[in-house]
N, CA and C atoms as a LAMMPS dump frame, in Angstrom:
ITEM: TIMESTEP
0
ITEM: NUMBER OF ATOMS
621
ITEM: BOX BOUNDS ff ff ff
-5.0000000000000000e+02 5.0000000000000000e+02
-5.0000000000000000e+02 5.0000000000000000e+02
-5.0000000000000000e+02 5.0000000000000000e+02
ITEM: ATOMS id mol type element x y z
1 1 1 N 186.273 -326.64 -267.634
2 1 2 C 186.177 -325.613 -266.623
3 1 3 C 186.246 -326.245 -265.235
4 2 1 N 187.037 -325.627 -264.358
5 2 2 C 187.151 -326.084 -262.98
6 2 3 C 186.447 -325.082 -262.06
7 3 1 N 185.72 -325.603 -261.092
8 3 2 C 184.96 -324.766 -260.167
9 3 3 C 185.304 -325.152 -258.733
10 4 1 N 185.688 -324.159 -257.93
11 4 2 C 185.916 -324.389 -256.505
12 4 3 C 184.565 -324.3 -255.807
13 5 1 N 184.059 -325.43 -255.352
14 5 2 C 182.744 -325.533 -254.704
15 5 3 C 182.962 -325.448 -253.197
16 6 1 N 183.105 -324.217 -252.715
17 6 2 C 183.584 -323.982 -251.353
18 6 3 C 182.714 -324.642 -250.292
19 7 1 N 181.416 -324.398 -250.346
20 7 2 C 180.546 -324.89 -249.272
21 7 3 C 180.29 -326.382 -249.36
22 8 1 N 180.593 -326.993 -250.506
23 8 2 C 180.529 -328.449 -250.617
24 8 3 C 181.917 -329.085 -250.494
25 9 1 N 182.923 -328.264 -250.191
26 9 2 C 184.257 -328.772 -249.812
27 9 3 C 184.881 -329.653 -250.891
28 10 1 N 184.827 -329.159 -252.137
29 10 2 C 185.341 -329.963 -253.24
30 10 3 C 185.679 -329.068 -254.429
31 11 1 N 186.377 -329.651 -255.396
32 11 2 C 186.633 -328.995 -256.677
33 11 3 C 185.978 -329.838 -257.755
34 12 1 N 185.242 -329.185 -258.639
35 12 2 C 184.575 -329.91 -259.717
36 12 3 C 185.118 -329.483 -261.079
37 13 1 N 185.062 -330.419 -262.013
38 13 2 C 185.493 -330.162 -263.382
39 13 3 C 184.314 -330.412 -264.324
40 14 1 N 184.117 -329.461 -265.245
41 14 2 C 183.052 -329.577 -266.234
42 14 3 C 183.685 -329.742 -267.612
43 15 1 N 183.373 -330.827 -268.271
44 15 2 C 183.869 -331.052 -269.627
45 15 3 C 183.204 -330.067 -270.583
46 16 1 N 183.819 -329.804 -271.74
47 16 2 C 183.195 -328.897 -272.709
48 16 3 C 181.767 -329.311 -273.041
49 17 1 N 180.861 -328.331 -273.021
50 17 2 C 179.447 -328.51 -273.364
51 17 3 C 178.666 -329.339 -272.347
52 18 1 N 179.282 -329.644 -271.186
53 18 2 C 178.58 -330.433 -270.17
54 18 3 C 178.035 -329.524 -269.076
55 19 1 N 176.873 -329.881 -268.54
56 19 2 C 176.308 -329.157 -267.404
57 19 3 C 176.4 -329.995 -266.131
58 20 1 N 177.094 -331.109 -266.198
59 20 2 C 177.254 -331.998 -265.043
60 20 3 C 178.716 -331.993 -264.641
61 21 1 N 178.967 -331.656 -263.385
62 21 2 C 180.327 -331.588 -262.898
63 21 3 C 180.813 -332.923 -262.349
64 22 1 N 182.122 -333.118 -262.443
65 22 2 C 182.783 -334.3 -261.88
66 22 3 C 183.701 -333.834 -260.749
67 23 1 N 183.593 -334.454 -259.593
68 23 2 C 184.451 -334.087 -258.479
69 23 3 C 185.862 -334.609 -258.716
70 24 1 N 186.833 -333.699 -258.733
71 24 2 C 188.22 -334.081 -258.988
72 24 3 C 189.107 -333.853 -257.765
73 25 1 N 188.564 -333.26 -256.707
74 25 2 C 189.289 -333.116 -255.443
75 25 3 C 188.282 -332.94 -254.328
76 26 1 N 188.536 -333.603 -253.203
77 26 2 C 187.572 -333.605 -252.116
78 26 3 C 186.591 -334.752 -252.272
79 27 1 N 185.666 -334.852 -251.34
80 27 2 C 184.688 -335.941 -251.354
81 27 3 C 183.545 -335.616 -252.299
82 28 1 N 183.167 -336.577 -253.123
83 28 2 C 182.094 -336.36 -254.095
84 28 3 C 180.776 -336.007 -253.424
85 29 1 N 180.558 -336.522 -252.194
86 29 2 C 179.299 -336.244 -251.495
87 29 3 C 179.327 -334.907 -250.759
88 30 1 N 180.436 -334.189 -250.848
89 30 2 C 180.51 -332.866 -250.238
90 30 3 C 180.829 -332.841 -248.762
91 31 1 N 181.176 -333.984 -248.185
92 31 2 C 181.493 -334.003 -246.764
93 31 3 C 182.895 -333.434 -246.517
94 32 1 N 183.029 -332.531 -245.551
95 32 2 C 184.346 -331.958 -245.263
96 32 3 C 185.183 -332.889 -244.401
97 33 1 N 186.463 -332.579 -244.297
98 33 2 C 187.338 -333.345 -243.419
99 33 3 C 188.748 -332.796 -243.475
100 34 1 N 189.601 -333.335 -242.598
101 34 2 C 190.994 -332.879 -242.533
102 34 3 C 191.991 -333.944 -242.986
103 35 1 N 191.496 -335.15 -243.322
104 35 2 C 192.379 -336.157 -243.894
105 35 3 C 192.714 -335.769 -245.329
106 36 1 N 193.669 -336.448 -245.912
107 36 2 C 194.158 -336.034 -247.225
108 36 3 C 193.19 -336.299 -248.373
109 37 1 N 192.122 -337.054 -248.109
110 37 2 C 191.134 -337.27 -249.155
111 37 3 C 189.966 -336.281 -249.052
112 38 1 N 190.084 -335.316 -248.164
113 38 2 C 189.008 -334.353 -247.943
114 38 3 C 189.545 -332.927 -247.976
115 39 1 N 188.629 -331.994 -248.141
116 39 2 C 188.917 -330.569 -248.064
117 39 3 C 187.921 -329.937 -247.102
118 40 1 N 188.253 -328.741 -246.658
119 40 2 C 187.318 -327.996 -245.805
120 40 3 C 187.352 -326.524 -246.235
121 41 1 N 186.304 -326.123 -246.939
122 41 2 C 186.168 -324.742 -247.431
123 41 3 C 187.323 -324.312 -248.328
124 42 1 N 187.594 -325.047 -249.395
125 42 2 C 188.642 -324.604 -250.33
126 42 3 C 188.256 -323.268 -250.941
127 43 1 N 189.282 -322.475 -251.276
128 43 2 C 189.007 -321.134 -251.78
129 43 3 C 189.465 -320.914 -253.226
130 44 1 N 190.67 -321.349 -253.565
131 44 2 C 191.215 -321.068 -254.893
132 44 3 C 192.045 -322.252 -255.373
133 45 1 N 192.261 -322.291 -256.691
134 45 2 C 193.079 -323.352 -257.269
135 45 3 C 194.032 -322.778 -258.316
136 46 1 N 195.091 -323.522 -258.552
137 46 2 C 195.981 -323.294 -259.69
138 46 3 C 196.258 -324.653 -260.302
139 47 1 N 196.43 -324.691 -261.613
140 47 2 C 196.614 -325.961 -262.318
141 47 3 C 197.868 -325.865 -263.171
142 48 1 N 198.761 -326.859 -263.045
143 48 2 C 199.996 -326.835 -263.82
144 48 3 C 199.82 -327.549 -265.16
145 49 1 N 200.884 -327.623 -265.932
146 49 2 C 200.807 -328.199 -267.277
147 49 3 C 200.524 -329.699 -267.277
148 50 1 N 200.751 -330.347 -266.125
149 50 2 C 200.469 -331.776 -266.002
150 50 3 C 199.101 -332.044 -265.391
151 51 1 N 198.313 -330.991 -265.236
152 51 2 C 196.95 -331.056 -264.695
153 51 3 C 196.908 -331.411 -263.214
154 52 1 N 198.016 -331.212 -262.507
155 52 2 C 197.958 -331.256 -261.053
156 52 3 C 197.223 -330.012 -260.563
157 53 1 N 196.394 -330.189 -259.545
158 53 2 C 195.609 -329.085 -259.003
159 53 3 C 196.174 -328.708 -257.635
160 54 1 N 196.454 -327.432 -257.451
161 54 2 C 196.937 -326.9 -256.172
162 54 3 C 195.793 -326.11 -255.549
163 55 1 N 195.449 -326.452 -254.316
164 55 2 C 194.208 -325.973 -253.703
165 55 3 C 194.51 -325.305 -252.372
166 56 1 N 194.002 -324.09 -252.174
167 56 2 C 194.09 -323.475 -250.846
168 56 3 C 192.948 -324.042 -249.997
169 57 1 N 193.319 -324.93 -249.098
170 57 2 C 192.365 -325.626 -248.214
171 57 3 C 192.186 -324.761 -246.977
172 58 1 N 191.317 -323.778 -247.105
173 58 2 C 191.254 -322.621 -246.221
174 58 3 C 191.125 -322.972 -244.737
175 59 1 N 190.094 -323.698 -244.377
176 59 2 C 189.837 -323.964 -242.96
177 59 3 C 190.814 -324.976 -242.383
178 60 1 N 191.413 -325.816 -243.228
179 60 2 C 192.442 -326.751 -242.757
180 60 3 C 193.836 -326.12 -242.723
181 61 1 N 193.936 -324.834 -243.098
182 61 2 C 195.209 -324.091 -242.993
183 61 3 C 196.343 -324.776 -243.757
184 62 1 N 196.081 -325.136 -244.998
185 62 2 C 197.102 -325.833 -245.778
186 62 3 C 196.838 -325.65 -247.269
187 63 1 N 197.84 -325.975 -248.062
188 63 2 C 197.7 -326.051 -249.515
189 63 3 C 197.858 -327.513 -249.912
190 64 1 N 196.913 -328.015 -250.697
191 64 2 C 196.924 -329.399 -251.123
192 64 3 C 197.281 -329.505 -252.61
193 65 1 N 197.934 -330.601 -252.961
194 65 2 C 198.199 -330.922 -254.363
195 65 3 C 197.424 -332.178 -254.714
196 66 1 N 196.667 -332.116 -255.801
197 66 2 C 195.835 -333.233 -256.221
198 66 3 C 196.238 -333.641 -257.638
199 67 1 N 196.784 -334.834 -257.779
200 67 2 C 197.203 -335.32 -259.089
201 67 3 C 195.983 -335.718 -259.92
202 68 1 N 196.108 -335.775 -261.251
203 68 2 C 194.98 -336.19 -262.089
204 68 3 C 194.466 -337.577 -261.711
205 69 1 N 193.158 -337.693 -261.593
206 69 2 C 192.466 -338.959 -261.318
207 69 3 C 192.761 -339.528 -259.935
208 70 1 N 193.38 -338.746 -259.055
209 70 2 C 193.678 -339.227 -257.704
210 70 3 C 192.425 -339.157 -256.829
211 71 1 N 192.335 -340.081 -255.883
212 71 2 C 191.235 -340.066 -254.922
213 71 3 C 191.647 -339.399 -253.613
214 72 1 N 192.908 -339.032 -253.515
215 72 2 C 193.417 -338.379 -252.316
216 72 3 C 194.517 -337.409 -252.729
217 73 1 N 194.656 -336.322 -251.981
218 73 2 C 195.702 -335.355 -252.255
219 73 3 C 196.884 -335.533 -251.325
220 74 1 N 197.874 -334.688 -251.516
221 74 2 C 199.026 -334.64 -250.615
222 74 3 C 199.16 -333.213 -250.096
223 75 1 N 199.637 -333.098 -248.876
224 75 2 C 199.831 -331.77 -248.299
225 75 3 C 201.046 -331.133 -248.966
226 76 1 N 200.805 -330.043 -249.675
227 76 2 C 201.877 -329.38 -250.407
228 76 3 C 202.601 -328.364 -249.519
229 77 1 N 201.827 -327.555 -248.801
230 77 2 C 202.375 -326.625 -247.812
231 77 3 C 201.488 -326.671 -246.581
232 78 1 N 202.09 -326.731 -245.44
233 78 2 C 201.371 -326.591 -244.173
234 78 3 C 202.371 -326.03 -243.184
235 79 1 N 202.168 -324.804 -242.765
236 79 2 C 203.212 -324.12 -242.008
237 79 3 C 202.59 -323.141 -241.037
238 80 1 N 203.271 -322.919 -239.908
239 80 2 C 202.809 -321.893 -238.984
240 80 3 C 203.116 -320.493 -239.49
241 81 1 N 203.738 -320.406 -240.682
242 81 2 C 204.006 -319.108 -241.287
243 81 3 C 202.741 -318.49 -241.886
244 82 1 N 201.72 -319.295 -242.103
245 82 2 C 200.456 -318.723 -242.552
246 82 3 C 199.308 -319.414 -241.838
247 83 1 N 198.145 -318.773 -241.895
248 83 2 C 197.005 -319.285 -241.167
249 83 3 C 195.839 -319.621 -242.086
250 84 1 N 195.421 -318.699 -242.912
251 84 2 C 194.239 -318.905 -243.748
252 84 3 C 194.59 -318.635 -245.211
253 85 1 N 195.134 -319.647 -245.918
254 85 2 C 195.507 -319.451 -247.327
255 85 3 C 194.27 -319.245 -248.191
256 86 1 N 194.343 -318.263 -249.075
257 86 2 C 193.178 -317.947 -249.909
258 86 3 C 193.518 -318.01 -251.399
259 87 1 N 194.138 -316.971 -251.932
260 87 2 C 194.472 -316.959 -253.353
261 87 3 C 195.737 -317.754 -253.64
262 88 1 N 195.839 -318.299 -254.852
263 88 2 C 197.024 -319.074 -255.222
264 88 3 C 197.265 -318.931 -256.723
265 89 1 N 198.528 -318.73 -257.116
266 89 2 C 198.89 -318.671 -258.527
267 89 3 C 200.257 -319.314 -258.721
268 90 1 N 200.412 -319.977 -259.846
269 90 2 C 201.705 -320.474 -260.28
270 90 3 C 202.358 -319.419 -261.16
271 91 1 N 203.638 -319.178 -260.975
272 91 2 C 204.328 -318.187 -261.793
273 91 3 C 204.616 -318.759 -263.169
274 92 1 N 204.272 -317.985 -264.2
275 92 2 C 204.535 -318.416 -265.572
276 92 3 C 206.027 -318.637 -265.794
277 93 1 N 206.323 -319.621 -266.609
278 93 2 C 207.712 -319.934 -266.996
279 93 3 C 208.576 -320.356 -265.811
280 94 1 N 207.942 -320.804 -264.738
281 94 2 C 208.685 -321.333 -263.597
282 94 3 C 208.102 -322.687 -263.238
283 95 1 N 208.962 -323.644 -262.963
284 95 2 C 208.489 -324.992 -262.646
285 95 3 C 208.352 -325.218 -261.147
286 96 1 N 208.744 -324.226 -260.337
287 96 2 C 208.73 -324.491 -258.891
288 96 3 C 208.404 -323.269 -258.041
289 97 1 N 207.722 -322.287 -258.611
290 97 2 C 207.454 -321.061 -257.862
291 97 3 C 205.951 -320.819 -257.802
292 98 1 N 205.45 -320.555 -256.604
293 98 2 C 204.019 -320.405 -256.396
294 98 3 C 203.785 -319.298 -255.368
295 99 1 N 202.672 -318.571 -255.53
296 99 2 C 202.319 -317.493 -254.608
297 99 3 C 201.017 -317.845 -253.898
298 100 1 N 200.96 -317.544 -252.612
299 100 2 C 199.769 -317.824 -251.814
300 100 3 C 199.457 -316.606 -250.949
301 101 1 N 198.214 -316.133 -251.012
302 101 2 C 197.805 -315.042 -250.124
303 101 3 C 197.302 -315.615 -248.808
304 102 1 N 197.564 -314.899 -247.725
305 102 2 C 197.169 -315.316 -246.381
306 102 3 C 196.192 -314.292 -245.842
307 103 1 N 194.907 -314.676 -245.801
308 103 2 C 193.878 -313.747 -245.367
309 103 3 C 194.064 -313.322 -243.918
310 104 1 N 194.472 -314.248 -243.065
311 104 2 C 194.568 -313.955 -241.632
312 104 3 C 195.801 -313.135 -241.29
313 105 1 N 196.901 -313.343 -242.034
314 105 2 C 198.149 -312.646 -241.711
315 105 3 C 198.447 -311.476 -242.65
316 106 1 N 197.477 -311.15 -243.508
317 106 2 C 197.546 -309.921 -244.313
318 106 3 C 198.797 -309.847 -245.182
319 107 1 N 199.103 -310.926 -245.896
320 107 2 C 200.304 -310.925 -246.721
321 107 3 C 200.152 -311.895 -247.879
322 108 1 N 201.112 -311.819 -248.812
323 108 2 C 201.246 -312.783 -249.893
324 108 3 C 202.659 -313.328 -249.838
325 109 1 N 202.784 -314.646 -249.784
326 109 2 C 204.094 -315.287 -249.687
327 109 3 C 204.467 -315.971 -250.994
328 110 1 N 205.752 -315.984 -251.266
329 110 2 C 206.319 -316.754 -252.375
330 110 3 C 206.881 -318.052 -251.813
331 111 1 N 206.534 -319.166 -252.456
332 111 2 C 207.022 -320.473 -252.043
333 111 3 C 207.769 -321.128 -253.195
334 112 1 N 208.745 -321.962 -252.864
335 112 2 C 209.354 -322.859 -253.829
336 112 3 C 208.904 -324.278 -253.514
337 113 1 N 208.714 -325.071 -254.542
338 113 2 C 208.248 -326.434 -254.353
339 113 3 C 209.211 -327.19 -253.428
340 114 1 N 208.634 -327.975 -252.52
341 114 2 C 209.427 -328.798 -251.628
342 114 3 C 209.915 -328.088 -250.384
343 115 1 N 209.662 -326.793 -250.284
344 115 2 C 210.133 -326.037 -249.127
345 115 3 C 209.194 -326.214 -247.939
346 116 1 N 209.737 -326.101 -246.75
347 116 2 C 208.934 -326.172 -245.527
348 116 3 C 208.513 -324.792 -245.036
349 117 1 N 209.115 -323.759 -245.6
350 117 2 C 208.81 -322.393 -245.227
351 117 3 C 208.733 -321.552 -246.503
352 118 1 N 207.979 -320.453 -246.478
353 118 2 C 207.965 -319.582 -247.65
354 118 3 C 209.333 -318.969 -247.895
355 119 1 N 209.652 -318.754 -249.16
356 119 2 C 210.921 -318.141 -249.506
357 119 3 C 210.973 -316.689 -249.035
358 120 1 N 209.863 -315.968 -249.255
359 120 2 C 209.808 -314.586 -248.796
360 120 3 C 208.381 -314.08 -248.847
361 121 1 N 208.141 -313.009 -248.126
362 121 2 C 206.879 -312.287 -248.213
363 121 3 C 207.06 -311.192 -249.246
364 122 1 N 206.223 -311.206 -250.274
365 122 2 C 206.402 -310.244 -251.356
366 122 3 C 205.342 -309.148 -251.355
367 123 1 N 204.312 -309.267 -250.511
368 123 2 C 203.313 -308.217 -250.358
369 123 3 C 202.803 -308.268 -248.925
370 124 1 N 202.679 -307.106 -248.314
371 124 2 C 202.281 -307.065 -246.92
372 124 3 C 203.475 -307.132 -245.986
373 125 1 N 204.649 -306.758 -246.499
374 125 2 C 205.853 -306.732 -245.658
375 125 3 C 205.689 -305.695 -244.559
376 126 1 N 205.106 -304.557 -244.915
377 126 2 C 204.922 -303.465 -243.961
378 126 3 C 203.558 -303.582 -243.298
379 127 1 N 203.51 -303.46 -242.002
380 127 2 C 202.263 -303.566 -241.245
381 127 3 C 201.249 -302.554 -241.76
382 128 1 N 200.061 -303.044 -242.059
383 128 2 C 198.99 -302.16 -242.505
384 128 3 C 198.866 -302.023 -244.003
385 129 1 N 199.794 -302.613 -244.773
386 129 2 C 199.707 -302.513 -246.233
387 129 3 C 198.453 -303.188 -246.767
388 130 1 N 198.165 -304.397 -246.266
389 130 2 C 197.032 -305.178 -246.724
390 130 3 C 196.124 -305.517 -245.551
391 131 1 N 194.85 -305.738 -245.874
392 131 2 C 193.904 -306.162 -244.845
393 131 3 C 192.979 -307.214 -245.443
394 132 1 N 193.225 -308.459 -245.088
395 132 2 C 192.504 -309.619 -245.6
396 132 3 C 192.612 -309.722 -247.124
397 133 1 N 193.817 -309.967 -247.634
398 133 2 C 193.955 -310.16 -249.07
399 133 3 C 193.274 -311.446 -249.532
400 134 1 N 192.591 -311.351 -250.651
401 134 2 C 191.886 -312.504 -251.195
402 134 3 C 192.573 -312.969 -252.484
403 135 1 N 191.957 -312.75 -253.626
404 135 2 C 192.515 -313.222 -254.872
405 135 3 C 193.779 -312.477 -255.272
406 136 1 N 194.645 -313.164 -256.026
407 136 2 C 195.893 -312.578 -256.498
408 136 3 C 196.117 -312.981 -257.949
409 137 1 N 196.887 -312.158 -258.67
410 137 2 C 197.273 -312.508 -260.023
411 137 3 C 198.547 -311.755 -260.387
412 138 1 N 199.185 -312.183 -261.477
413 138 2 C 200.384 -311.535 -261.993
414 138 3 C 200.102 -311 -263.39
415 139 1 N 200.773 -309.907 -263.748
416 139 2 C 200.685 -309.451 -265.125
417 139 3 C 201.868 -309.981 -265.934
418 140 1 N 201.936 -309.58 -267.182
419 140 2 C 202.961 -310.075 -268.106
420 140 3 C 204.376 -309.784 -267.617
421 141 1 N 204.52 -308.696 -266.87
422 141 2 C 205.842 -308.271 -266.405
423 141 3 C 206.23 -308.876 -265.054
424 142 1 N 205.324 -309.647 -264.449
425 142 2 C 205.598 -310.232 -263.145
426 142 3 C 205.185 -309.379 -261.981
427 143 1 N 204.473 -308.262 -262.238
428 143 2 C 203.95 -307.453 -261.147
429 143 3 C 202.775 -308.178 -260.493
430 144 1 N 202.674 -308.068 -259.191
431 144 2 C 201.645 -308.77 -258.42
432 144 3 C 200.461 -307.85 -258.148
433 145 1 N 199.251 -308.359 -258.371
434 145 2 C 198.021 -307.637 -258.066
435 145 3 C 197.273 -308.392 -256.971
436 146 1 N 196.732 -307.647 -256.021
437 146 2 C 196.096 -308.25 -254.849
438 146 3 C 194.713 -307.631 -254.633
439 147 1 N 193.698 -308.483 -254.442
440 147 2 C 192.375 -308.021 -254.037
441 147 3 C 192.414 -307.759 -252.533
442 148 1 N 192.533 -306.491 -252.181
443 148 2 C 192.699 -306.068 -250.782
444 148 3 C 191.309 -305.792 -250.211
445 149 1 N 190.687 -306.841 -249.714
446 149 2 C 189.238 -306.851 -249.469
447 149 3 C 188.766 -305.78 -248.488
448 150 1 N 189.311 -305.759 -247.293
449 150 2 C 188.803 -304.859 -246.252
450 150 3 C 189.04 -303.393 -246.619
451 151 1 N 190.108 -303.131 -247.369
452 151 2 C 190.41 -301.757 -247.765
453 151 3 C 189.72 -301.357 -249.069
454 152 1 N 188.869 -302.243 -249.589
455 152 2 C 188.021 -301.919 -250.748
456 152 3 C 188.828 -301.464 -251.959
457 153 1 N 189.828 -302.268 -252.32
458 153 2 C 190.684 -301.838 -253.421
459 153 3 C 191.438 -303.025 -254.013
460 154 1 N 192.017 -302.788 -255.174
461 154 2 C 192.998 -303.694 -255.766
462 154 3 C 194.316 -302.941 -255.828
463 155 1 N 195.376 -303.575 -255.336
464 155 2 C 196.68 -302.918 -255.322
465 155 3 C 197.676 -303.713 -256.153
466 156 1 N 198.687 -302.994 -256.613
467 156 2 C 199.743 -303.562 -257.442
468 156 3 C 201.078 -303.429 -256.716
469 157 1 N 201.85 -304.524 -256.707
470 157 2 C 203.208 -304.503 -256.199
471 157 3 C 204.145 -304.751 -257.376
472 158 1 N 204.899 -303.741 -257.752
473 158 2 C 205.842 -303.902 -258.848
474 158 3 C 206.941 -304.884 -258.447
475 159 1 N 207.554 -305.503 -259.435
476 159 2 C 208.621 -306.464 -259.177
477 159 3 C 209.715 -305.813 -258.322
478 160 1 N 210.04 -306.457 -257.212
479 160 2 C 211.095 -305.964 -256.34
480 160 3 C 210.666 -304.897 -255.359
481 161 1 N 209.399 -304.454 -255.434
482 161 2 C 208.917 -303.396 -254.542
483 161 3 C 207.994 -303.969 -253.48
484 162 1 N 208.005 -303.38 -252.298
485 162 2 C 207.077 -303.759 -251.231
486 162 3 C 206.077 -302.64 -250.962
487 163 1 N 205.986 -301.676 -251.877
488 163 2 C 205.074 -300.546 -251.717
489 163 3 C 203.848 -300.749 -252.607
490 164 1 N 202.647 -300.789 -252.029
491 164 2 C 201.447 -301.009 -252.84
492 164 3 C 201.052 -299.755 -253.617
493 165 1 N 200.592 -299.962 -254.851
494 165 2 C 200.047 -298.903 -255.685
495 165 3 C 198.575 -299.221 -255.921
496 166 1 N 197.688 -298.319 -255.562
497 166 2 C 196.255 -298.557 -255.729
498 166 3 C 195.895 -298.404 -257.201
499 167 1 N 195.301 -299.447 -257.778
500 167 2 C 194.904 -299.393 -259.185
501 167 3 C 193.389 -299.4 -259.358
502 168 1 N 192.662 -299.907 -258.371
503 168 2 C 191.204 -299.898 -258.389
504 168 3 C 190.722 -299.604 -256.976
505 169 1 N 189.753 -298.682 -256.871
506 169 2 C 189.192 -298.361 -255.57
507 169 3 C 189.579 -296.991 -255.068
508 170 1 N 190.387 -296.253 -255.819
509 170 2 C 190.702 -294.891 -255.408
510 170 3 C 189.716 -293.934 -256.08
511 171 1 N 189.962 -292.637 -255.941
512 171 2 C 189.018 -291.643 -256.443
513 171 3 C 188.934 -291.616 -257.968
514 172 1 N 189.908 -292.252 -258.636
515 172 2 C 189.919 -292.215 -260.094
516 172 3 C 189.205 -293.371 -260.756
517 173 1 N 188.653 -294.307 -259.988
518 173 2 C 187.959 -295.451 -260.575
519 173 3 C 186.537 -295.527 -260.047
520 174 1 N 185.667 -296.147 -260.814
521 174 2 C 184.267 -296.306 -260.419
522 174 3 C 183.845 -297.75 -260.66
523 175 1 N 183.112 -298.391 -259.726
524 175 2 C 182.747 -297.826 -258.415
525 175 3 C 183.943 -297.774 -257.469
526 176 1 N 183.907 -296.834 -256.534
527 176 2 C 185.028 -296.68 -255.608
528 176 3 C 184.91 -297.606 -254.412
529 177 1 N 183.695 -297.895 -253.983
530 177 2 C 183.492 -298.706 -252.779
531 177 3 C 183.274 -300.163 -253.182
532 178 1 N 184.385 -300.862 -253.466
533 178 2 C 184.291 -302.243 -253.917
534 178 3 C 184.704 -303.191 -252.792
535 179 1 N 184.279 -304.44 -252.934
536 179 2 C 184.673 -305.503 -252.002
537 179 3 C 185.222 -306.656 -252.849
538 180 1 N 186.483 -306.527 -253.289
539 180 2 C 187.009 -307.486 -254.272
540 180 3 C 187.332 -308.841 -253.654
541 181 1 N 186.809 -309.883 -254.297
542 181 2 C 187.079 -311.253 -253.872
543 181 3 C 188.158 -311.902 -254.727
544 182 1 N 188.094 -311.644 -256.037
545 182 2 C 189.081 -312.243 -256.939
546 182 3 C 189.295 -311.318 -258.115
547 183 1 N 190.415 -311.533 -258.812
548 183 2 C 190.796 -310.663 -259.92
549 183 3 C 191.421 -311.496 -261.029
550 184 1 N 191.287 -310.998 -262.269
551 184 2 C 191.878 -311.689 -263.412
552 184 3 C 192.033 -310.714 -264.563
553 185 1 N 193.03 -310.972 -265.42
554 185 2 C 193.226 -310.205 -266.635
555 185 3 C 192.732 -311.008 -267.839
556 186 1 N 192.309 -310.284 -268.889
557 186 2 C 192.081 -310.95 -270.154
558 186 3 C 193.307 -310.754 -271.042
559 187 1 N 193.234 -311.21 -272.285
560 187 2 C 194.398 -311.17 -273.168
561 187 3 C 194.796 -309.749 -273.556
562 188 1 N 193.886 -308.787 -273.371
563 188 2 C 194.203 -307.382 -273.642
564 188 3 C 194.559 -306.609 -272.377
565 189 1 N 194.714 -307.334 -271.267
566 189 2 C 195.101 -306.77 -269.967
567 189 3 C 194.049 -305.85 -269.375
568 190 1 N 192.787 -306.069 -269.752
569 190 2 C 191.697 -305.474 -268.98
570 190 3 C 191.556 -306.279 -267.693
571 191 1 N 191.228 -305.599 -266.613
572 191 2 C 191.145 -306.248 -265.303
573 191 3 C 189.694 -306.513 -264.933
574 192 1 N 189.414 -307.733 -264.487
575 192 2 C 188.077 -308.117 -264.035
576 192 3 C 188.114 -308.379 -262.533
577 193 1 N 187.137 -307.802 -261.829
578 193 2 C 187.083 -307.889 -260.37
579 193 3 C 185.728 -308.463 -259.962
580 194 1 N 185.733 -309.568 -259.228
581 194 2 C 184.478 -310.095 -258.685
582 194 3 C 184.22 -309.419 -257.347
583 195 1 N 183.018 -308.862 -257.207
584 195 2 C 182.674 -308.062 -256.036
585 195 3 C 181.623 -308.782 -255.198
586 196 1 N 181.938 -308.973 -253.926
587 196 2 C 181.067 -309.749 -253.037
588 196 3 C 179.775 -309.024 -252.711
589 197 1 N 179.826 -307.735 -252.456
590 197 2 C 178.637 -306.994 -252.033
591 197 3 C 177.753 -306.63 -253.214
592 198 1 N 178.366 -306.247 -254.327
593 198 2 C 177.588 -305.876 -255.511
594 198 3 C 177.048 -307.089 -256.255
595 199 1 N 177.549 -308.292 -255.933
596 199 2 C 177.16 -309.502 -256.659
597 199 3 C 177.373 -309.307 -258.162
598 200 1 N 178.568 -308.854 -258.501
599 200 2 C 178.842 -308.519 -259.886
600 200 3 C 180.313 -308.751 -260.202
601 201 1 N 180.601 -308.884 -261.493
602 201 2 C 181.971 -308.846 -261.99
603 201 3 C 182.143 -307.525 -262.73
604 202 1 N 183.128 -306.755 -262.332
605 202 2 C 183.337 -305.41 -262.879
606 202 3 C 184.568 -305.429 -263.774
607 203 1 N 184.448 -304.859 -264.951
608 203 2 C 185.559 -304.765 -265.885
609 203 3 C 186.174 -303.378 -265.807
610 204 1 N 187.48 -303.332 -265.633
611 204 2 C 188.235 -302.092 -265.665
612 204 3 C 189.14 -302.131 -266.88
613 205 1 N 188.976 -301.147 -267.76
614 205 2 C 189.772 -301.141 -268.991
615 205 3 C 191.248 -301.118 -268.684
616 206 1 N 192.015 -301.521 -269.644
617 206 2 C 193.466 -301.75 -269.497
618 206 3 C 194.106 -300.703 -268.602
619 207 1 N 194.818 -301.213 -267.571
620 207 2 C 195.391 -300.333 -266.569
621 207 3 C 196.705 -299.743 -267.074
């Protein structure tokens, strides 16, 4: 299990049946920094098949890549196209496609590995669609789901569409007044939402 230890500015890994974490990115003593061996308020991670860790280094305004057993990371993305990267996911069955939500610029960008700029904005194209997006995920069909924090909802962007569809937080779901931080599906496509104000994880049956 990997844990993003935001206030200690590091990522920890817990081996099966262990209650002691090992720091695998950032400084083991929890000291923040902007050099490549440090993190500052990391928010989310994605891990590829080679166990490289991709980290949204929130306060340093960058995405870092940390190879297995490395003591220092490399800057994977750092661009004036975004300000506060939060959620991050690797696209299934793709070796070079990654999505990053930008809390400050109210959007989700698609990136290709090695690029200096995002390939495109796939959510938040229209002004006012999103407000401080946090966690993101994809479903089996490639539709994008976004924890739209300030608007108290989870929205879905179908493949090829820039129009959000509210799936959690409207009058048809309970509780309606949510503050979603992150989202995830299980194998049966039930949606789980971590809520900052309720201090709870809420399960929504298959959408």
